[in-house]
Each structure stands twice: as C-alpha cells, then as structure tokens.
N, CA, C and O atoms as CSV, one atom per row, in Angstrom:
chain,resi,resn,atom,element,x,y,z
A,1,UNK,N,N,-27.814,52.129,17.388
A,1,UNK,CA,C,-28.433,53.361,17.861
A,1,UNK,C,C,-28.360,53.375,19.388
A,1,UNK,O,O,-28.775,52.426,20.053
A,2,UNK,N,N,-27.832,54.453,19.920
A,2,UNK,CA,C,-27.644,54.582,21.367
A,2,UNK,C,C,-28.757,55.417,21.997
A,2,UNK,O,O,-28.503,56.298,22.818
A,3,UNK,N,N,-29.981,55.127,21.600
A,3,UNK,CA,C,-31.125,55.908,22.067
A,3,UNK,C,C,-31.352,55.749,23.567
A,3,UNK,O,O,-31.613,56.734,24.256
A,4,UNK,N,N,-31.256,54.537,24.077
A,4,UNK,CA,C,-31.501,54.303,25.504
A,4,UNK,C,C,-30.515,55.077,26.375
A,4,UNK,O,O,-30.885,55.587,27.432
A,5,UNK,N,N,-29.275,55.162,25.936
A,5,UNK,CA,C,-28.248,55.887,26.692
A,5,UNK,C,C,-28.591,57.368,26.766
A,5,UNK,O,O,-28.541,57.971,27.838
A,6,UNK,N,N,-28.940,57.955,25.617
A,6,UNK,CA,C,-29.275,59.378,25.598
A,6,UNK,C,C,-30.557,59.663,26.380
A,6,UNK,O,O,-30.666,60.694,27.043
A,7,UNK,N,N,-31.513,58.761,26.302
A,7,UNK,CA,C,-32.735,58.939,27.088
A,7,UNK,C,C,-32.409,58.970,28.575
A,7,UNK,O,O,-32.922,59.817,29.306
A,8,UNK,N,N,-31.569,58.063,29.019
A,8,UNK,CA,C,-31.195,58.007,30.432
A,8,UNK,C,C,-30.464,59.278,30.850
A,8,UNK,O,O,-30.708,59.806,31.935
A,9,UNK,N,N,-29.571,59.770,30.000
A,9,UNK,CA,C,-28.839,60.996,30.318
A,9,UNK,C,C,-29.771,62.193,30.468
A,9,UNK,O,O,-29.518,63.083,31.280
A,10,UNK,N,N,-30.844,62.215,29.690
A,10,UNK,CA,C,-31.799,63.314,29.740
A,10,UNK,C,C,-32.951,63.037,30.713
A,10,UNK,O,O,-33.894,63.821,30.816
A,11,UNK,N,N,-32.858,61.921,31.416
A,11,UNK,CA,C,-33.877,61.491,32.383
A,11,UNK,C,C,-35.262,61.360,31.745
A,11,UNK,O,O,-36.280,61.727,32.331
A,12,UNK,N,N,-35.259,60.821,30.522
A,12,UNK,CA,C,-36.507,60.498,29.831
A,12,UNK,C,C,-36.730,59.017,30.064
A,12,UNK,O,O,-35.955,58.187,29.590
A,13,UNK,N,N,-37.773,58.685,30.782
A,13,UNK,CA,C,-37.968,57.315,31.243
A,13,UNK,C,C,-38.743,56.413,30.290
A,13,UNK,O,O,-38.611,55.191,30.357
A,14,UNK,N,N,-39.546,56.991,29.408
A,14,UNK,CA,C,-40.378,56.146,28.551
A,14,UNK,C,C,-40.324,56.602,27.095
A,14,UNK,O,O,-40.036,57.760,26.792
A,15,UNK,N,N,-40.607,55.659,26.212
A,15,UNK,CA,C,-40.723,55.958,24.792
A,15,UNK,C,C,-41.871,56.955,24.576
A,15,UNK,O,O,-41.777,57.833,23.718
A,16,UNK,N,N,-42.940,56.819,25.345
A,16,UNK,CA,C,-44.079,57.734,25.211
A,16,UNK,C,C,-43.657,59.178,25.482
A,16,UNK,O,O,-44.074,60.097,24.778
A,17,UNK,N,N,-42.836,59.368,26.495
A,17,UNK,CA,C,-42.366,60.719,26.817
A,17,UNK,C,C,-41.495,61.273,25.695
A,17,UNK,O,O,-41.646,62.431,25.304
A,18,UNK,N,N,-40.583,60.450,25.174
A,18,UNK,CA,C,-39.743,60.886,24.066
A,18,UNK,C,C,-40.592,61.151,22.827
A,18,UNK,O,O,-40.330,62.095,22.082
A,19,UNK,N,N,-41.588,60.337,22.612
A,19,UNK,CA,C,-42.494,60.518,21.485
A,19,UNK,C,C,-43.148,61.896,21.521
A,19,UNK,O,O,-43.242,62.576,20.498
A,20,UNK,N,N,-43.594,62.298,22.694
A,20,UNK,CA,C,-44.202,63.627,22.851
A,20,UNK,C,C,-43.179,64.738,22.603
A,20,UNK,O,O,-43.456,65.701,21.887
A,21,UNK,N,N,-42.008,64.595,23.194
A,21,UNK,CA,C,-40.985,65.640,23.063
A,21,UNK,C,C,-40.477,65.785,21.633
A,21,UNK,O,O,-40.257,66.897,21.152
A,22,UNK,N,N,-40.293,64.653,20.961
A,22,UNK,CA,C,-39.710,64.663,19.617
A,22,UNK,C,C,-40.758,64.742,18.511
A,22,UNK,O,O,-40.424,64.912,17.339
A,23,UNK,N,N,-42.031,64.618,18.894
A,23,UNK,CA,C,-43.114,64.627,17.915
A,23,UNK,C,C,-42.927,63.514,16.882
A,23,UNK,O,O,-43.039,63.729,15.675
A,24,UNK,N,N,-42.640,62.321,17.401
A,24,UNK,CA,C,-42.450,61.131,16.566
A,24,UNK,C,C,-43.353,60.012,17.063
A,24,UNK,O,O,-43.709,59.957,18.241
A,25,UNK,N,N,-43.718,59.123,16.147
A,25,UNK,CA,C,-44.575,57.995,16.505
A,25,UNK,C,C,-43.835,57.028,17.433
A,25,UNK,O,O,-42.633,56.804,17.294
A,26,UNK,N,N,-44.571,56.472,18.362
A,26,UNK,CA,C,-43.974,55.514,19.312
A,26,UNK,C,C,-43.362,54.322,18.606
A,26,UNK,O,O,-42.278,53.874,18.981
A,27,UNK,N,N,-44.040,53.792,17.581
A,27,UNK,CA,C,-43.496,52.609,16.907
A,27,UNK,C,C,-42.173,52.912,16.210
A,27,UNK,O,O,-41.316,52.034,16.107
A,28,UNK,N,N,-41.995,54.142,15.731
A,28,UNK,CA,C,-40.714,54.543,15.135
A,28,UNK,C,C,-39.621,54.515,16.193
A,28,UNK,O,O,-38.534,53.988,15.957
A,29,UNK,N,N,-39.908,55.077,17.346
A,29,UNK,CA,C,-38.924,55.128,18.427
A,29,UNK,C,C,-38.650,53.754,19.015
A,29,UNK,O,O,-37.513,53.447,19.372
A,30,UNK,N,N,-39.670,52.936,19.117
A,30,UNK,CA,C,-39.487,51.578,19.649
A,30,UNK,C,C,-38.545,50.786,18.756
A,30,UNK,O,O,-37.666,50.082,19.253
A,31,UNK,N,N,-38.720,50.893,17.446
A,31,UNK,CA,C,-37.827,50.205,16.515
A,31,UNK,C,C,-36.388,50.657,16.657
A,31,UNK,O,O,-35.470,49.838,16.617
A,32,UNK,N,N,-36.185,51.960,16.824
A,32,UNK,CA,C,-34.837,52.481,17.020
A,32,UNK,C,C,-34.262,52.027,18.358
A,32,UNK,O,O,-33.102,51.622,18.433
A,33,UNK,N,N,-35.066,52.094,19.407
A,33,UNK,CA,C,-34.611,51.714,20.749
A,33,UNK,C,C,-34.188,50.242,20.800
A,33,UNK,O,O,-33.228,49.883,21.483
A,34,UNK,N,N,-34.914,49.402,20.069
A,34,UNK,CA,C,-34.602,47.964,20.036
A,34,UNK,C,C,-33.591,47.595,18.954
A,34,UNK,O,O,-33.269,46.419,18.782
A,35,UNK,N,N,-33.090,48.585,18.228
A,35,UNK,CA,C,-32.177,48.347,17.102
A,35,UNK,C,C,-32.794,47.403,16.074
A,35,UNK,O,O,-32.121,46.516,15.548
A,36,UNK,N,N,-34.064,47.600,15.798
A,36,UNK,CA,C,-34.773,46.762,14.841
A,36,UNK,C,C,-35.200,47.552,13.614
A,36,UNK,O,O,-36.242,47.270,13.022
A,37,UNK,N,N,-34.419,48.519,13.238
A,37,UNK,CA,C,-34.745,49.327,12.068
A,37,UNK,C,C,-33.592,49.277,11.084
A,37,UNK,O,O,-32.436,49.103,11.470
A,38,UNK,N,N,-33.914,49.429,9.822
A,38,UNK,CA,C,-32.891,49.371,8.787
A,38,UNK,C,C,-32.361,50.752,8.411
A,38,UNK,O,O,-31.349,50.862,7.719
A,39,UNK,N,N,-33.028,51.781,8.854
A,39,UNK,CA,C,-32.589,53.124,8.503
A,39,UNK,C,C,-33.308,54.171,9.327
A,39,UNK,O,O,-34.217,53.873,10.102
A,40,UNK,N,N,-32.873,55.407,9.135
A,40,UNK,CA,C,-33.472,56.517,9.860
A,40,UNK,C,C,-33.485,57.716,8.919
A,40,UNK,O,O,-32.497,57.980,8.234
A,41,UNK,N,N,-34.582,58.431,8.884
A,41,UNK,CA,C,-34.675,59.610,8.016
A,41,UNK,C,C,-33.974,60.786,8.688
A,41,UNK,O,O,-33.796,60.808,9.906
A,42,UNK,N,N,-33.582,61.756,7.879
A,42,UNK,CA,C,-32.951,62.951,8.435
A,42,UNK,C,C,-33.932,63.720,9.315
A,42,UNK,O,O,-33.529,64.322,10.310
A,43,UNK,N,N,-35.201,63.704,8.960
A,43,UNK,CA,C,-36.201,64.388,9.778
A,43,UNK,C,C,-36.306,63.752,11.164
A,43,UNK,O,O,-36.366,64.458,12.171
A,44,UNK,N,N,-36.327,62.425,11.214
A,44,UNK,CA,C,-36.379,61.715,12.491
A,44,UNK,C,C,-35.134,62.012,13.312
A,44,UNK,O,O,-35.222,62.288,14.508
A,45,UNK,N,N,-33.982,61.955,12.670
A,45,UNK,CA,C,-32.725,62.237,13.359
A,45,UNK,C,C,-32.706,63.669,13.885
A,45,UNK,O,O,-32.253,63.913,15.004
A,46,UNK,N,N,-33.190,64.606,13.094
A,46,UNK,CA,C,-33.250,66.002,13.511
A,46,UNK,C,C,-34.135,66.171,14.746
A,46,UNK,O,O,-33.754,66.858,15.694
A,47,UNK,N,N,-35.307,65.550,14.735
A,47,UNK,CA,C,-36.225,65.666,15.873
A,47,UNK,C,C,-35.647,65.029,17.133
A,47,UNK,O,O,-35.809,65.556,18.233
A,48,UNK,N,N,-34.977,63.900,16.966
A,48,UNK,CA,C,-34.358,63.243,18.124
A,48,UNK,C,C,-33.245,64.110,18.713
A,48,UNK,O,O,-33.153,64.274,19.930
A,49,UNK,N,N,-32.410,64.656,17.848
A,49,UNK,CA,C,-31.311,65.501,18.326
A,49,UNK,C,C,-31.840,66.737,19.038
A,49,UNK,O,O,-31.286,67.167,20.049
A,50,UNK,N,N,-32.908,67.301,18.509
A,50,UNK,CA,C,-33.505,68.469,19.150
A,50,UNK,C,C,-34.080,68.107,20.524
A,50,UNK,O,O,-33.865,68.826,21.500
A,51,UNK,N,N,-34.806,66.998,20.594
A,51,UNK,CA,C,-35.442,66.588,21.852
A,51,UNK,C,C,-34.427,66.146,22.900
A,51,UNK,O,O,-34.634,66.347,24.097
A,52,UNK,N,N,-33.326,65.543,22.444
A,52,UNK,CA,C,-32.332,65.006,23.374
A,52,UNK,C,C,-31.125,65.930,23.556
A,52,UNK,O,O,-30.194,65.605,24.293
A,53,UNK,N,N,-31.147,67.083,22.882
A,53,UNK,CA,C,-30.065,68.062,22.993
A,53,UNK,C,C,-28.714,67.420,22.712
A,53,UNK,O,O,-27.796,67.474,23.529
A,54,UNK,N,N,-28.618,66.807,21.528
A,54,UNK,CA,C,-27.383,66.109,21.185
A,54,UNK,C,C,-27.091,66.241,19.695
A,54,UNK,O,O,-27.854,66.862,18.955
A,55,UNK,N,N,-26.006,65.664,19.273
A,55,UNK,CA,C,-25.590,65.619,17.880
A,55,UNK,C,C,-25.849,64.213,17.333
A,55,UNK,O,O,-25.935,63.262,18.109
A,56,UNK,N,N,-25.975,64.064,16.006
A,56,UNK,CA,C,-26.218,62.734,15.434
A,56,UNK,C,C,-25.206,61.677,15.890
A,56,UNK,O,O,-25.571,60.524,16.123
A,57,UNK,N,N,-23.951,62.068,16.015
A,57,UNK,CA,C,-22.918,61.123,16.454
A,57,UNK,C,C,-23.112,60.621,17.874
A,57,UNK,O,O,-22.564,59.585,18.252
A,58,UNK,N,N,-23.892,61.354,18.661
A,58,UNK,CA,C,-24.195,60.909,20.015
A,58,UNK,C,C,-25.210,59.773,20.015
A,58,UNK,O,O,-25.312,59.020,20.984
A,59,UNK,N,N,-25.960,59.656,18.923
A,59,UNK,CA,C,-27.011,58.637,18.825
A,59,UNK,C,C,-26.606,57.433,17.991
A,59,UNK,O,O,-27.076,56.320,18.225
A,60,UNK,N,N,-25.739,57.658,17.025
A,60,UNK,CA,C,-25.403,56.603,16.071
A,60,UNK,C,C,-23.977,56.121,16.258
A,60,UNK,O,O,-23.073,56.898,16.564
A,61,UNK,N,N,-23.798,54.836,16.069
A,61,UNK,CA,C,-22.480,54.229,16.156
A,61,UNK,C,C,-22.326,53.281,14.973
A,61,UNK,O,O,-23.209,52.462,14.717
A,62,UNK,N,N,-21.219,53.386,14.254
A,62,UNK,CA,C,-20.963,52.499,13.134
A,62,UNK,C,C,-20.391,51.182,13.637
A,62,UNK,O,O,-19.383,51.152,14.344
A,63,UNK,N,N,-21.046,50.105,13.262
A,63,UNK,CA,C,-20.572,48.765,13.602
A,63,UNK,C,C,-20.434,48.007,12.286
A,63,UNK,O,O,-21.438,47.715,11.636
A,64,UNK,N,N,-19.201,47.686,11.883
A,64,UNK,CA,C,-19.012,46.993,10.603
A,64,UNK,C,C,-19.735,45.650,10.569
A,64,UNK,O,O,-19.804,44.932,11.567
A,65,UNK,N,N,-20.263,45.336,9.407
A,65,UNK,CA,C,-20.921,44.053,9.198
A,65,UNK,C,C,-19.855,42.959,9.192
A,65,UNK,O,O,-18.821,43.092,8.538
A,66,UNK,N,N,-20.114,41.891,9.918
A,66,UNK,CA,C,-19.172,40.771,9.945
A,66,UNK,C,C,-19.317,39.965,8.663
A,66,UNK,O,O,-20.428,39.676,8.218
A,67,UNK,N,N,-18.199,39.611,8.086
A,67,UNK,CA,C,-18.222,38.827,6.848
A,67,UNK,C,C,-18.458,37.354,7.163
A,67,UNK,O,O,-17.965,36.820,8.156
A,68,UNK,N,N,-19.224,36.722,6.289
A,68,UNK,CA,C,-19.403,35.281,6.409
A,68,UNK,C,C,-18.245,34.599,5.703
A,68,UNK,O,O,-17.477,35.262,5.006
A,69,UNK,N,N,-18.101,33.294,5.864
A,69,UNK,CA,C,-17.023,32.554,5.224
A,69,UNK,C,C,-17.086,32.690,3.704
A,69,UNK,O,O,-16.046,32.754,3.048
A,70,UNK,N,N,-18.293,32.733,3.137
A,70,UNK,CA,C,-18.445,32.855,1.682
A,70,UNK,C,C,-17.950,34.201,1.176
A,70,UNK,O,O,-17.455,34.287,0.053
A,71,UNK,N,N,-18.071,35.243,1.972
A,71,UNK,CA,C,-17.661,36.585,1.558
A,71,UNK,C,C,-16.155,36.769,1.648
A,71,UNK,O,O,-15.625,37.670,0.998
A,72,UNK,N,N,-15.453,35.973,2.408
A,72,UNK,CA,C,-14.014,36.148,2.597
A,72,UNK,C,C,-13.212,35.569,1.493
A,72,UNK,O,O,-11.984,35.642,1.518
C-alpha cells in the first residue's frame, strides 16, 4: 500500500488528518500505512480514493509472494 506517498503528494502530514478527511478510524489507516494489514474493504478504498483524489491503482501495488524452497 502506497499510502504514505499519496499522503505526501496531497500534503497530508498525519494519520489523524487523513482520518478526518476520509472518515476512517486511525487504527485502520495506521495498519495500512505500516503495511500491517491483510486486506482492505471496498468502502475503505473508496473513502481513501475520495480523500486523496486518486484511483485504487495509485494506492495499491501487487507484489508477488516469494516461494519458499518447499513450494518450488
């Protein structure tokens, strides 16, 4: 999740400020900002895109899971 990049582009300095703009809980945004979440709801994604004036692809990046030796 490229949340920090989009926040910087929009000159949003804190999670608290984004929380107010997007109407989302701080702990939800903190998890996304730290890449410590397993998923994101469409509602959350919609609110973030609206607050940051962007598209979902601007926030999300696909990174393939690395295979372990057992999986190969």
